[in-house]
Backbone as a printed PyTorch tensor [residue, N CA C, xyz], in Angstrom:
tensor([[[  0.8520,  -1.2060,   0.0000],
         [  0.0000,   0.0000,   0.0000],
         [  0.8800,   1.2450,   0.0000]],

        [[  0.6400,   2.1430,  -0.9200],
         [  1.4030,   3.3780,  -0.9740],
         [  0.4840,   4.5410,  -0.6300]],

        [[  0.7410,   5.1650,   0.5020],
         [ -0.1140,   6.2610,   0.9720],
         [  0.5150,   7.6190,   0.7110]],

        [[  1.7800,   7.6350,   0.2730],
         [  2.5110,   8.8890,   0.2390],
         [  1.9100,   9.9610,  -0.6560]],

        [[  1.3810,   9.6390,  -1.8760],
         [  0.8330,  10.7370,  -2.6870],
         [ -0.2150,  11.5510,  -1.9460]],

        [[ -1.1610,  10.8710,  -1.2660],
         [ -2.2000,  11.5780,  -0.5070],
         [ -1.6010,  12.2980,   0.6770]],

        [[ -0.6790,  11.6300,   1.3720],
         [ -0.1140,  12.2300,   2.5730],
         [  0.6640,  13.4940,   2.2500]],

        [[  1.4730,  13.4560,   1.1800],
         [  2.2710,  14.6280,   0.8700],
         [  1.4150,  15.7830,   0.3790]],

        [[  0.2680,  15.4950,  -0.2640],
         [ -0.6580,  16.5740,  -0.6060],
         [ -1.1670,  17.2510,   0.6540]],

        [[ -1.4630,  16.4330,   1.6850],
         [ -1.9230,  17.0000,   2.9480],
         [ -0.8320,  17.8220,   3.6100]],

        [[  0.4150,  17.3470,   3.5040],
         [  1.5210,  18.0580,   4.1510],
         [  1.7620,  19.4160,   3.5020]],

        [[  1.3800,  19.5520,   2.2360],
         [  1.6010,  20.8150,   1.5480],
         [  0.5870,  21.8870,   1.9320]],

        [[ -0.4720,  21.4800,   2.6240],
         [ -1.4760,  22.4660,   3.0450],
         [ -0.8460,  23.4600,   3.9930]],

        [[ -1.0960,  24.7520,   3.8530],
         [ -0.4870,  25.7390,   4.7390],
         [ -1.0300,  25.6170,   6.1440]],

        [[ -0.1870,  25.9760,   7.1060],
         [ -0.6190,  25.9730,   8.5010],
         [ -1.6780,  27.0430,   8.7000]],

        [[ -2.6660,  26.7230,   9.4870],
         [ -3.7080,  27.7020,   9.7830],
         [ -3.1530,  28.7640,  10.7070]],

        [[ -3.5170,  30.0240,  10.5260],
         [ -3.0060,  31.0670,  11.4090],
         [ -3.4520,  30.8420,  12.8340]],

        [[ -2.5790,  31.2220,  13.7530],
         [ -2.8990,  31.0550,  15.1670],
         [ -4.0080,  31.9970,  15.5890]],

        [[ -4.6540,  31.6290,  16.6650],
         [ -5.6870,  32.5000,  17.1980],
         [ -5.5940,  32.4640,  18.7090]],

        [[ -6.0960,  33.4860,  19.3370],
         [ -6.0170,  33.5470,  20.7870],
         [ -6.8700,  32.4590,  21.4140]],

        [[ -6.3520,  31.8340,  22.4610],
         [ -7.1070,  30.7860,  23.1430],
         [ -8.2460,  31.4130,  23.9370]],

        [[ -9.4520,  30.8420,  23.8760],
         [-10.5670,  31.3760,  24.6600],
         [-10.2840,  31.2310,  26.1510]],

        [[-10.9350,  32.0600,  26.9160],
         [-10.7760,  31.9740,  28.3680],
         [-11.4000,  30.6870,  28.8810]],

        [[-10.7920,  30.0740,  29.9250],
         [-11.3660,  28.8390,  30.4750],
         [-12.7920,  29.0490,  30.9620]],

        [[-13.6480,  28.0940,  30.6820],
         [-15.0250,  28.1800,  31.1600],
         [-15.1060,  27.7500,  32.6140]],

        [[-16.1180,  28.2140,  33.3080],
         [-16.2980,  27.8410,  34.7050],
         [-16.4800,  26.3370,  34.8170]],

        [[-15.7370,  25.7140,  35.7030],
         [-15.8600,  24.2860,  35.9210],
         [-15.1350,  23.4370,  34.9000]],

        [[-14.3970,  24.0430,  33.9920],
         [-13.6910,  23.2880,  32.9690],
         [-12.5450,  22.5080,  33.6000]],

        [[-12.3040,  21.2540,  33.1710],
         [-11.1800,  20.4980,  33.7150],
         [ -9.8770,  21.2620,  33.5630]],

        [[ -8.9970,  21.1350,  34.5590],
         [ -7.7530,  21.8920,  34.5540],
         [ -6.9060,  21.5830,  33.3300]],

        [[ -6.8770,  20.3300,  32.9060],
         [ -6.0600,  19.9790,  31.7470],
         [ -6.5960,  20.6350,  30.4860]],

        [[ -7.9140,  20.6310,  30.3110],
         [ -8.4990,  21.2760,  29.1430],
         [ -8.1630,  22.7610,  29.1260]],

        [[ -8.2610,  23.3950,  30.2900],
         [ -7.9490,  24.8290,  30.3770],
         [ -6.4870,  25.0820,  30.0270]],

        [[ -5.5880,  24.2200,  30.5150],
         [ -4.1630,  24.3920,  30.2270],
         [ -3.8890,  24.2330,  28.7340]],

        [[ -4.5320,  23.2640,  28.1010],
         [ -4.3440,  23.0610,  26.6630],
         [ -4.8650,  24.2570,  25.8710]],

        [[ -5.9860,  24.7900,  26.3010],
         [ -6.5580,  25.9400,  25.5970],
         [ -5.6820,  27.1790,  25.7230]],

        [[ -4.9140,  27.2700,  26.7790],
         [ -4.0300,  28.4200,  26.9710],
         [ -2.7460,  28.3000,  26.1550]],

        [[ -2.4010,  27.0810,  25.7010],
         [ -1.2130,  26.8980,  24.8740],
         [  0.0580,  26.7970,  25.7060]],

        [[  1.1850,  26.7560,  25.0130],
         [  2.4750,  26.6740,  25.6850],
         [  2.8800,  25.2640,  26.0830]],

        [[  2.1240,  24.2450,  25.6710],
         [  2.4050,  22.8660,  26.0320],
         [  2.8540,  22.0820,  24.7990]],

        [[  3.3230,  20.8610,  25.0480],
         [  3.6860,  19.9380,  23.9810],
         [  2.8600,  18.6750,  24.1640]],

        [[  2.2680,  18.1840,  23.0960],
         [  1.5860,  16.8970,  23.1240],
         [  2.4200,  15.9160,  22.3050]],

        [[  2.9580,  14.9000,  22.9990],
         [  3.6500,  13.8240,  22.2810],
         [  2.6170,  12.7410,  22.0190]],

        [[  2.3230,  12.5090,  20.7510],
         [  1.2890,  11.5650,  20.3380],
         [  1.9410,  10.3710,  19.6550]],

        [[  1.7900,   9.2010,  20.2600],
         [  2.2390,   7.9900,  19.5750],
         [  1.2710,   7.7170,  18.4260]],

        [[  1.7880,   7.2680,  17.2990],
         [  0.9150,   6.9530,  16.1710],
         [ -0.2380,   6.0640,  16.6120]],

        [[ -1.3550,   6.1730,  15.9480],
         [ -2.5410,   5.4090,  16.3260],
         [ -2.4270,   3.9550,  15.8440]],

        [[ -3.4980,   3.2100,  15.9950],
         [ -3.4620,   1.7460,  15.9130],
         [ -3.0340,   1.2030,  14.5390]],

        [[ -2.1270,   0.2290,  14.6000],
         [ -1.6660,  -0.4540,  13.3830],
         [ -1.9430,  -1.9430,  13.4370]],

        [[ -2.4240,  -2.4500,  14.5840],
         [ -2.4410,  -3.8800,  14.8100],
         [ -1.1940,  -4.2580,  15.5870]],

        [[ -0.7920,  -5.5370,  15.5670],
         [  0.3700,  -5.9820,  16.3430],
         [  1.5920,  -5.1050,  16.0940]],

        [[  2.2310,  -4.6810,  17.1840],
         [  3.3360,  -3.7180,  17.0930],
         [  4.6720,  -4.4080,  16.8770]],

        [[  4.8220,  -5.0630,  15.7400],
         [  6.0940,  -5.7200,  15.4580],
         [  7.0850,  -4.6950,  14.9090]],

        [[  8.3600,  -4.7650,  15.3210],
         [  9.3550,  -3.7980,  14.8410],
         [  9.5350,  -3.9070,  13.3290]],

        [[  9.7030,  -2.7580,  12.6790],
         [  9.9220,  -2.7670,  11.2370],
         [ 11.0150,  -1.8040,  10.7930]],

        [[ 11.6960,  -1.1610,  11.7460],
         [ 12.6830,  -0.1480,  11.3670],
         [ 13.8570,  -0.7340,  10.5980]],

        [[ 14.1780,  -2.0110,  10.8290],
         [ 15.3250,  -2.6140,  10.1480],
         [ 15.0500,  -2.9050,   8.6850]],

        [[ 13.7790,  -3.0400,   8.3190],
         [ 13.4330,  -3.4000,   6.9410],
         [ 12.6640,  -2.3050,   6.2100]],

        [[ 12.2470,  -1.2640,   6.9090],
         [ 11.4610,  -0.1990,   6.2840],
         [ 12.3010,   0.5830,   5.2790]],

        [[ 11.7020,   0.8590,   4.1360],
         [ 12.3370,   1.6970,   3.1230],
         [ 11.6920,   3.0780,   3.2070]],

        [[ 12.4830,   4.1290,   3.4440],
         [ 11.8990,   5.4680,   3.5410],
         [ 11.0710,   5.8140,   2.3130]],

        [[  9.8570,   6.2840,   2.5540],
         [  8.9870,   6.6870,   1.4650],
         [  8.1690,   5.5700,   0.8510]],

        [[  8.3970,   4.3310,   1.2590],
         [  7.6530,   3.1960,   0.7030],
         [  6.8020,   2.5720,   1.7950]],

        [[  5.5340,   2.9330,   1.8130],
         [  4.6410,   2.4560,   2.8720],
         [  4.4300,   0.9550,   2.8280]],

        [[  4.6520,   0.3350,   1.6760],
         [  4.4610,  -1.1030,   1.5610],
         [  5.4780,  -1.8790,   2.3870]],

        [[  6.5760,  -1.2380,   2.7620],
         [  7.6140,  -1.9030,   3.5600],
         [  7.4790,  -1.5850,   5.0460]],

        [[  6.4190,  -0.8840,   5.4280],
         [  6.2570,  -0.4220,   6.8000],
         [  4.9380,  -0.9110,   7.3860]],

        [[  4.8510,  -0.8470,   8.7090],
         [  3.5910,  -1.1030,   9.3990],
         [  2.7400,   0.1550,   9.2640]],

        [[  1.5010,  -0.0010,   8.8490],
         [  0.6500,   1.1550,   8.5760],
         [ -0.6010,   1.1520,   9.4500]],

        [[ -1.2690,   2.2930,   9.5060],
         [ -2.5120,   2.3870,  10.2670],
         [ -3.5520,   1.4540,   9.6710]],

        [[ -4.3280,   0.8360,  10.5610],
         [ -5.4820,   0.0760,  10.0970],
         [ -6.7270,   0.9660,  10.1990]],

        [[ -7.8890,   0.4150,   9.9220],
         [ -9.1170,   1.2190,   9.9340],
         [ -9.3600,   1.8330,  11.3130]],

        [[ -9.0730,   1.0650,  12.3590],
         [ -9.2500,   1.6030,  13.7170],
         [ -8.3060,   2.7720,  13.9590]],

        [[ -7.0610,   2.6370,  13.5180],
         [ -6.0880,   3.7040,  13.7150],
         [ -6.4670,   4.9700,  12.9820]],

        [[ -6.9860,   4.8380,  11.7660],
         [ -7.4070,   6.0290,  11.0290],
         [ -8.5890,   6.7060,  11.7160]],

        [[ -9.5190,   5.9110,  12.2250],
         [-10.6590,   6.4870,  12.9460],
         [-10.1940,   7.1630,  14.2330]],

        [[ -9.2390,   6.5590,  14.9280],
         [ -8.6980,   7.1670,  16.1530],
         [ -8.0740,   8.5270,  15.8600]],

        [[ -7.2630,   8.5940,  14.8060],
         [ -6.5950,   9.8510,  14.4720],
         [ -7.6140,  10.9400,  14.1520]],

        [[ -8.6400,  10.5950,  13.3790],
         [ -9.6720,  11.5870,  13.0530],
         [-10.4100,  12.0460,  14.3040]],

        [[-10.6820,  11.1090,  15.2200],
         [-11.4020,  11.4550,  16.4480],
         [-10.5470,  12.3470,  17.3530]],

        [[ -9.2470,  12.0880,  17.4060],
         [ -8.3600,  12.9310,  18.2140],
         [ -8.3570,  14.3540,  17.6620]],

        [[ -8.2540,  14.4810,  16.3510],
         [ -8.2850,  15.8130,  15.7570],
         [ -9.5940,  16.5260,  16.0220]],

        [[-10.7050,  15.7910,  15.9250],
         [-12.0090,  16.3980,  16.1990],
         [-12.1030,  16.8700,  17.6420]],

        [[-11.5210,  16.0960,  18.5670],
         [-11.5560,  16.4930,  19.9770],
         [-10.7240,  17.7490,  20.2120]],

        [[ -9.5600,  17.8500,  19.5770],
         [ -8.7460,  19.0680,  19.6890],
         [ -9.5640,  20.2750,  19.2460]],

        [[-10.2600,  20.1330,  18.1350],
         [-11.0390,  21.2630,  17.6290],
         [-12.1940,  21.5900,  18.5660]],

        [[-12.8610,  20.5520,  19.0780],
         [-13.9860,  20.7830,  19.9890],
         [-13.5270,  21.4380,  21.2820]],

        [[-12.3270,  21.0960,  21.7350],
         [-11.7860,  21.6820,  22.9650],
         [-11.2420,  23.0870,  22.7460]],

        [[-11.0770,  23.4770,  21.4810],
         [-10.5150,  24.7940,  21.2000],
         [ -9.0270,  24.8670,  21.4480]],

        [[ -8.3140,  23.7460,  21.2670],
         [ -6.8660,  23.7340,  21.4910],
         [ -6.1860,  24.4600,  20.3340]],

        [[ -5.3880,  25.4790,  20.6000],
         [ -4.6970,  26.2080,  19.5250],
         [ -3.4480,  25.4410,  19.0840]],

        [[ -3.5730,  24.6680,  18.0400],
         [ -2.4750,  23.8200,  17.5820],
         [ -1.4290,  24.6720,  16.8620]],

        [[ -0.1890,  24.5450,  17.3080],
         [  0.9160,  25.2500,  16.6650],
         [  1.6050,  24.3400,  15.6710]],

        [[  2.9120,  24.1650,  15.8310],
         [  3.6630,  23.2980,  14.9320],
         [  3.2370,  21.8400,  15.1240]],

        [[  3.1850,  21.1030,  14.0130],
         [  2.8960,  19.6660,  14.0410],
         [  4.0620,  18.9660,  13.3520]],

        [[  4.8720,  18.2670,  14.1370],
         [  6.0390,  17.5590,  13.6130],
         [  5.7850,  16.0640,  13.7140]],

        [[  6.2210,  15.3120,  12.7090],
         [  5.9670,  13.8740,  12.7050],
         [  7.1930,  13.1140,  12.2240]],

        [[  7.3980,  11.9440,  12.8090],
         [  8.3800,  11.0110,  12.2730],
         [  8.0500,  10.7640,  10.8080]],

        [[  9.0610,  10.5940,   9.9430],
         [  8.7860,  10.3730,   8.5210],
         [  8.1480,   9.0270,   8.1900]],

        [[  7.9910,   8.1270,   9.1690],
         [  7.3370,   6.8530,   8.8860],
         [  5.8940,   7.1070,   8.4520]],

        [[  5.3800,   6.2350,   7.5860],
         [  4.0460,   6.4520,   7.0210],
         [  2.9650,   6.5040,   8.0930]],

        [[  3.0620,   5.6560,   9.1150],
         [  2.0050,   5.6090,  10.1270],
         [  1.9490,   6.8760,  10.9760]],

        [[  3.0990,   7.5120,  11.1900],
         [  3.1020,   8.7440,  11.9740],
         [  2.6490,   9.9280,  11.1360]],

        [[  3.0980,   9.9790,   9.8850],
         [  2.6630,  11.0600,   8.9990],
         [  1.1510,  10.9810,   8.7720]],

        [[  0.6410,   9.7660,   8.5800],
         [ -0.8000,   9.6300,   8.3540],
         [ -1.5790,   9.9970,   9.6130]],

        [[ -1.0890,   9.6140,  10.7840],
         [ -1.7630,  10.0030,  12.0300],
         [ -1.8760,  11.5210,  12.1150]],

        [[ -0.7660,  12.2080,  11.8600],
         [ -0.7730,  13.6690,  11.9330],
         [ -1.6830,  14.2830,  10.8810]],

        [[ -1.6220,  13.7480,   9.6610],
         [ -2.4320,  14.3160,   8.5830],
         [ -3.9230,  14.1450,   8.8390]],

        [[ -4.3140,  12.9750,   9.3320],
         [ -5.7330,  12.7410,   9.6080],
         [ -6.2210,  13.5610,  10.7960]],

        [[ -5.3750,  13.7250,  11.8040],
         [ -5.7980,  14.4520,  13.0040],
         [ -5.7580,  15.9640,  12.8110]],

        [[ -4.7040,  16.4630,  12.1580],
         [ -4.4740,  17.9090,  12.1360],
         [ -4.4060,  18.5010,  10.7230]],

        [[ -4.4790,  17.6450,   9.6970],
         [ -4.4870,  18.1370,   8.3350],
         [ -3.1400,  18.5900,   7.8180]],

        [[ -2.0940,  18.4290,   8.6020],
         [ -0.7670,  18.8920,   8.2140],
         [  0.2780,  18.2720,   9.1140]],

        [[  1.4900,  18.2780,   8.6510],
         [  2.6120,  17.8080,   9.4610],
         [  3.8990,  18.1570,   8.7420]],

        [[  4.9260,  18.3970,   9.5140],
         [  6.2640,  18.5980,   8.9760],
         [  7.0890,  17.3820,   9.3570]],

        [[  7.5630,  16.6050,   8.3840],
         [  8.3870,  15.4440,   8.7310],
         [  9.6330,  15.8710,   9.5040]],

        [[  9.8800,  15.2120,  10.6220],
         [ 10.9970,  15.5490,  11.5000],
         [ 11.8810,  14.3190,  11.6780]],

        [[ 13.0660,  14.2970,  11.0530],
         [ 13.9470,  13.1310,  11.1570],
         [ 14.3190,  12.7670,  12.5880]],

        [[ 14.3540,  13.7500,  13.4900],
         [ 14.7100,  13.4580,  14.8800],
         [ 13.6990,  12.5570,  15.5620]],

        [[ 12.4770,  12.4520,  15.0060],
         [ 11.4430,  11.5890,  15.5700],
         [ 11.3970,  10.2170,  14.9000]],

        [[ 12.2750,   9.9820,  13.9330],
         [ 12.2630,   8.7240,  13.2080],
         [ 12.8880,   7.6070,  14.0400]],

        [[ 12.7610,   6.3830,  13.5420],
         [ 13.3490,   5.2280,  14.2150],
         [ 14.6880,   4.8790,  13.5700]],

        [[ 15.6910,   4.5540,  14.3890],
         [ 16.9720,   4.1340,  13.8220],
         [ 16.8700,   2.7240,  13.2560]],

        [[ 17.8120,   2.3580,  12.4460],
         [ 17.8320,   1.0360,  11.8380],
         [ 17.9620,  -0.0500,  12.8980]],

        [[ 18.7910,   0.2050,  13.9060],
         [ 19.0120,  -0.7720,  14.9700],
         [ 18.7750,  -0.1020,  16.3150]],

        [[ 17.9820,  -0.7250,  17.1790],
         [ 17.6150,  -0.1490,  18.4720],
         [ 18.5650,  -0.6580,  19.5600]],

        [[ 19.7760,  -0.1170,  19.5510],
         [ 20.7510,  -0.4900,  20.5720],
         [ 20.7980,   0.6020,  21.6380]],

        [[ 21.5840,   0.4120,  22.7250],
         [ 21.6140,   1.4200,  23.7920],
         [ 22.0050,   2.8120,  23.3140]],

        [[ 22.9410,   2.8950,  22.3810],
         [ 23.3440,   4.2090,  21.8800],
         [ 22.1900,   4.8860,  21.1440]],

        [[ 21.4520,   4.1150,  20.3430],
         [ 20.3080,   4.6760,  19.6330],
         [ 19.2150,   5.0960,  20.6020]],

        [[ 19.0250,   4.3020,  21.6550],
         [ 18.0270,   4.6320,  22.6780],
         [ 18.3540,   5.9810,  23.3200]],

        [[ 19.6280,   6.1750,  23.6840],
         [ 20.0400,   7.4400,  24.3070],
         [ 19.8660,   8.6040,  23.3340]],

        [[ 20.1930,   8.3700,  22.0550],
         [ 20.0740,   9.4360,  21.0650],
         [ 18.6160,   9.8400,  20.8590]],

        [[ 17.6970,   8.8640,  20.8890],
         [ 16.2790,   9.1870,  20.7360],
         [ 15.7790,  10.0270,  21.9040]],

        [[ 16.2250,   9.6910,  23.1090],
         [ 15.8230,  10.4880,  24.2640],
         [ 16.3410,  11.9090,  24.1850]],

        [[ 17.5940,  12.0550,  23.7860],
         [ 18.1730,  13.3860,  23.6520],
         [ 17.4560,  14.1870,  22.5710]],

        [[ 17.1240,  13.5160,  21.4650],
         [ 16.4420,  14.2070,  20.3720],
         [ 15.0760,  14.7280,  20.8100]],

        [[ 14.3230,  13.9050,  21.5410],
         [ 12.9980,  14.3510,  21.9720],
         [ 13.1040,  15.4750,  22.9920]],

        [[ 14.0440,  15.3560,  23.9220],
         [ 14.2130,  16.4480,  24.8980],
         [ 14.5550,  17.7550,  24.1900]],

        [[ 15.3530,  17.6700,  23.1260],
         [ 15.6890,  18.8730,  22.3750],
         [ 14.4770,  19.4850,  21.6950]],

        [[ 13.6020,  18.6460,  21.1260],
         [ 12.4040,  19.1630,  20.4700],
         [ 11.4430,  19.7940,  21.4740]],

        [[ 11.3140,  19.1670,  22.6440],
         [ 10.4380,  19.7370,  23.6760],
         [ 11.0080,  21.0590,  24.1770]],

        [[ 12.3210,  21.0970,  24.3950],
         [ 12.9420,  22.3340,  24.8600],
         [ 12.7710,  23.4520,  23.8330]],

        [[ 12.8600,  23.1090,  22.5530],
         [ 12.7160,  24.1220,  21.5020],
         [ 11.3020,  24.6930,  21.4520]],

        [[ 10.3430,  23.9430,  21.9830],
         [  8.9520,  24.4060,  21.9820],
         [  8.6480,  25.3420,  23.1410]],

        [[  9.6000,  25.5240,  24.0650],
         [  9.3560,  26.4270,  25.2000],
         [  9.1250,  27.8450,  24.6890]],

        [[  8.0030,  28.4050,  25.0400],
         [  7.6650,  29.7550,  24.6060],
         [  7.0390,  29.8370,  23.2280]],

        [[  6.8880,  28.6980,  22.5410],
         [  6.2730,  28.7190,  21.2170],
         [  4.7670,  28.9520,  21.3460]],

        [[  4.1510,  29.5990,  20.3630],
         [  2.7060,  29.8410,  20.4480],
         [  1.9220,  28.5490,  20.2640]],

        [[  0.7680,  28.4900,  20.8920],
         [ -0.1100,  27.3360,  20.7480],
         [  0.4470,  26.0940,  21.4080]],

        [[ -0.0850,  24.9560,  21.0160],
         [  0.3560,  23.6550,  21.5220],
         [  1.1320,  22.9570,  20.4140]],

        [[  2.3760,  22.6270,  20.6860],
         [  3.2020,  21.9070,  19.7260],
         [  2.8500,  20.4240,  19.7920]],

        [[  2.6490,  19.8000,  18.6370],
         [  2.3180,  18.3790,  18.5750],
         [  3.4810,  17.6320,  17.9340]],

        [[  3.9600,  16.5910,  18.6190],
         [  5.0210,  15.7290,  18.1170],
         [  4.4270,  14.3350,  17.9430]],

        [[  4.3800,  13.8380,  16.7230],
         [  3.8070,  12.5180,  16.4540],
         [  4.9650,  11.5580,  16.1870]],

        [[  5.1090,  10.5710,  17.0600],
         [  6.2610,   9.6920,  16.9380],
         [  5.9850,   8.2800,  17.4020]],

        [[  7.0290,   7.6710,  17.9540],
         [  7.0110,   6.2750,  18.3650],
         [  7.2650,   6.1980,  19.8750]],

        [[  6.8660,   5.1150,  20.4910],
         [  6.9540,   5.0060,  21.9500],
         [  8.3800,   5.1390,  22.4590]],

        [[  9.3650,   4.6560,  21.6870],
         [ 10.7500,   4.6460,  22.1480],
         [ 11.2460,   6.0210,  22.5620]],

        [[ 10.8790,   7.0450,  21.8090],
         [ 11.4080,   8.3800,  22.0940],
         [ 10.9840,   8.8860,  23.4670]],

        [[  9.7070,   8.7430,  23.7700],
         [  9.2100,   9.2660,  25.0380],
         [  9.7900,   8.4890,  26.2090]],

        [[  9.8760,   7.1770,  26.0820],
         [ 10.4600,   6.3550,  27.1460],
         [ 11.9140,   6.7450,  27.3570]],

        [[ 12.6710,   6.8950,  26.2640],
         [ 14.0930,   7.2260,  26.3650],
         [ 14.3130,   8.6100,  26.9600]],

        [[ 13.3490,   9.5060,  26.7760],
         [ 13.4740,  10.8630,  27.3190],
         [ 13.0740,  10.9430,  28.7850]],

        [[ 12.6390,   9.8190,  29.3690],
         [ 12.2460,   9.8240,  30.7690],
         [ 10.7840,  10.0630,  31.0070]],

        [[  9.9870,  10.0290,  29.9490],
         [  8.5490,  10.2080,  30.1010],
         [  7.8510,   8.8840,  30.3340]],

        [[  6.5280,   8.8950,  30.4530],
         [  5.7660,   7.6550,  30.6720],
         [  5.6920,   6.8190,  29.4000]],

        [[  5.4830,   5.5190,  29.5480],
         [  5.3240,   4.6450,  28.3920],
         [  3.9760,   4.9510,  27.7330]],

        [[  3.9820,   5.3660,  26.4570],
         [  2.7190,   5.7400,  25.8030],
         [  1.9800,   4.5290,  25.2440]],

        [[  1.3440,   3.8070,  26.1170],
         [  0.5240,   2.6630,  25.7310],
         [ -0.9330,   2.9960,  25.9860]],

        [[ -1.8500,   2.5520,  25.1160],
         [ -1.6580,   1.7730,  23.8940],
         [ -1.2210,   2.6590,  22.7380]],

        [[ -1.1840,   2.0980,  21.5220],
         [ -0.9380,   2.9270,  20.3480],
         [ -1.9960,   4.0280,  20.2990]],

        [[ -1.5550,   5.2290,  19.9700],
         [ -2.4540,   6.3770,  19.9760],
         [ -2.4700,   7.1220,  21.2890]],

        [[ -1.7190,   6.6320,  22.2900],
         [ -1.6480,   7.3360,  23.5740],
         [ -0.8740,   8.6400,  23.4080]],

        [[ -1.1950,   9.6020,  24.2580],
         [ -0.5490,  10.9130,  24.1840],
         [ -0.1300,  11.3680,  25.5740]],

        [[  1.0520,  11.9570,  25.6490],
         [  1.5310,  12.5700,  26.8850],
         [  1.4890,  14.0770,  26.7100]],

        [[  0.9040,  14.7680,  27.6770],
         [  0.8610,  16.2270,  27.6650],
         [  2.0320,  16.7160,  28.5120]],

        [[  2.9130,  17.4700,  27.8900],
         [  4.1640,  17.8930,  28.5240],
         [  4.2210,  19.4090,  28.6460]],

        [[  4.8170,  19.8680,  29.7460],
         [  5.0640,  21.3030,  29.9090],
         [  6.5700,  21.5410,  29.8520]],

        [[  7.0670,  22.2060,  28.7970],
         [  8.5030,  22.4990,  28.7270],
         [  8.9220,  23.4530,  29.8360]],

        [[ 10.1230,  23.2340,  30.3600],
         [ 10.6660,  24.1190,  31.3860],
         [ 11.7710,  24.9760,  30.7890]],

        [[ 12.0150,  26.0940,  31.4060],
         [ 13.0340,  27.0130,  30.9080],
         [ 14.4260,  26.4070,  30.9640]],

        [[ 14.6430,  25.4330,  31.8650],
         [ 15.9650,  24.8120,  31.9910],
         [ 16.1920,  23.6870,  30.9900]],

        [[ 15.2410,  23.4670,  30.0710],
         [ 15.3880,  22.4340,  29.0570],
         [ 14.7110,  21.1230,  29.3970]],

        [[ 14.2350,  20.9580,  30.6260],
         [ 13.5200,  19.7560,  31.0120],
         [ 12.0330,  19.8890,  30.7250]],

        [[ 11.2590,  18.9460,  31.2220],
         [  9.8130,  19.0380,  31.0470],
         [  9.1030,  18.3250,  32.1920]],

        [[  7.8570,  18.6790,  32.3770],
         [  6.9680,  18.0260,  33.3330],
         [  5.8780,  17.2990,  32.5590]],

        [[  5.5170,  16.1210,  32.9940],
         [  4.4170,  15.3770,  32.3780],
         [  3.1420,  15.6830,  33.1500]],

        [[  2.1790,  16.2680,  32.4700],
         [  0.9290,  16.6630,  33.1190],
         [ -0.1180,  15.5600,  33.0860]],

        [[ -0.1230,  14.7580,  32.0170],
         [ -1.1520,  13.7250,  31.8800],
         [ -0.7550,  12.7440,  30.7900]],

        [[ -1.3100,  11.5570,  30.8960],
         [ -1.1870,  10.5470,  29.8500],
         [ -2.5990,  10.1390,  29.4630]],

        [[ -2.9140,  10.2510,  28.1740],
         [ -4.2770,   9.9910,  27.7110],
         [ -4.2870,   8.8610,  26.6930]],

        [[ -5.2340,   7.9480,  26.8370],
         [ -5.5030,   6.9490,  25.8070],
         [ -6.2770,   7.6310,  24.6820]],

        [[ -6.3340,   7.0380,  23.5000],
         [ -7.0310,   7.7070,  22.3880],
         [ -8.4630,   8.1280,  22.7050]],

        [[ -9.1980,   7.2800,  23.4100],
         [-10.6020,   7.6010,  23.6910],
         [-10.7640,   8.6780,  24.7490]],

        [[ -9.6970,   8.9820,  25.4980],
         [ -9.8040,   9.9580,  26.5820],
         [-10.0240,  11.3780,  26.0830]],

        [[ -9.5910,  11.6570,  24.8490],
         [ -9.7130,  13.0350,  24.3810],
         [-11.1670,  13.4890,  24.3040]],

        [[-12.0610,  12.6180,  23.8960],
         [-13.4580,  13.0290,  23.7110],
         [-14.0600,  13.5410,  25.0080]],

        [[-13.7860,  12.8560,  26.1040],
         [-14.3280,  13.2900,  27.3800],
         [-13.3030,  13.9730,  28.2520]],

        [[-12.0700,  14.0650,  27.7640],
         [-10.9530,  14.6150,  28.5170],
         [-10.9460,  14.0490,  29.9270]],

        [[-10.8780,  12.6970,  30.0100],
         [-10.8210,  12.0120,  31.2960],
         [ -9.5030,  11.2550,  31.3650]],

        [[ -8.3920,  11.9670,  31.5230],
         [ -7.0840,  11.3240,  31.4440],
         [ -6.7380,  10.5190,  32.6760]],

        [[ -5.8340,   9.5740,  32.4720],
         [ -5.2150,   8.9030,  33.6020],
         [ -4.1790,   9.8600,  34.1680]],

        [[ -4.4380,  10.3890,  35.3420],
         [ -3.5600,  11.4010,  35.9020],
         [ -2.2960,  10.7750,  36.4410]],

        [[ -1.2010,  11.4310,  36.2260],
         [  0.0550,  11.0050,  36.8430],
         [  0.6840,  12.2180,  37.4750]],

        [[  1.5840,  11.9840,  38.4140],
         [  2.1920,  13.0810,  39.1560],
         [  2.9580,  13.9930,  38.2190]],

        [[  2.9180,  15.2860,  38.4970],
         [  3.6950,  16.2450,  37.7190],
         [  5.1350,  16.1520,  38.2030]],

        [[  5.8470,  15.2250,  37.6210],
         [  7.2260,  14.9810,  38.0280],
         [  8.1550,  15.5490,  36.9850]],

        [[  9.1370,  16.3180,  37.4070],
         [ 10.0960,  16.8740,  36.4680],
         [ 10.9230,  15.7650,  35.8420]],

        [[ 11.1640,  15.8910,  34.5600],
         [ 11.9640,  14.8930,  33.8460],
         [ 13.2610,  15.5500,  33.3930]]])
């Protein structure tokens, strides 16, 4: 299956201009209010593909037929996540995605755009050195988002977030809401399963500095 022609057309769509976040409504969940105010990073693991067998050693860049791709459930999850962002009034800023087909498609279906980011890609071999490099790369992207307008979305793979000291983003489609710190670190505010966005009922975890 080759998805790239459609995906790259979506990637060429211009970013929508930013807009001011509405004021929090009375009684609104704290996480929803924080997202609406912007200044956060959402690390989104690609949505459902079926069994999560590794494919980085055999994947050919740009050829979706050599990669694990989203299934029907994963495509529906991505669309639902994007709809929830819009319903919540989250001001989406930059959307960066691993160049793998499943991450680009997740971003395109959810947000209508994405900028392929090699730092979010998977290495050919997942050894300790590669693990450390993925963690450093993600910490750098989160740090670069400090002070950026809106909410920065990073669509990637579970390895990056784990290597950076964040929570394990399970299941596929899970998202971690991160607050960048001025010192280059970050705090994890919440971990959400794909279905949590609709009702914004996240599994809360301690705001621990990473």
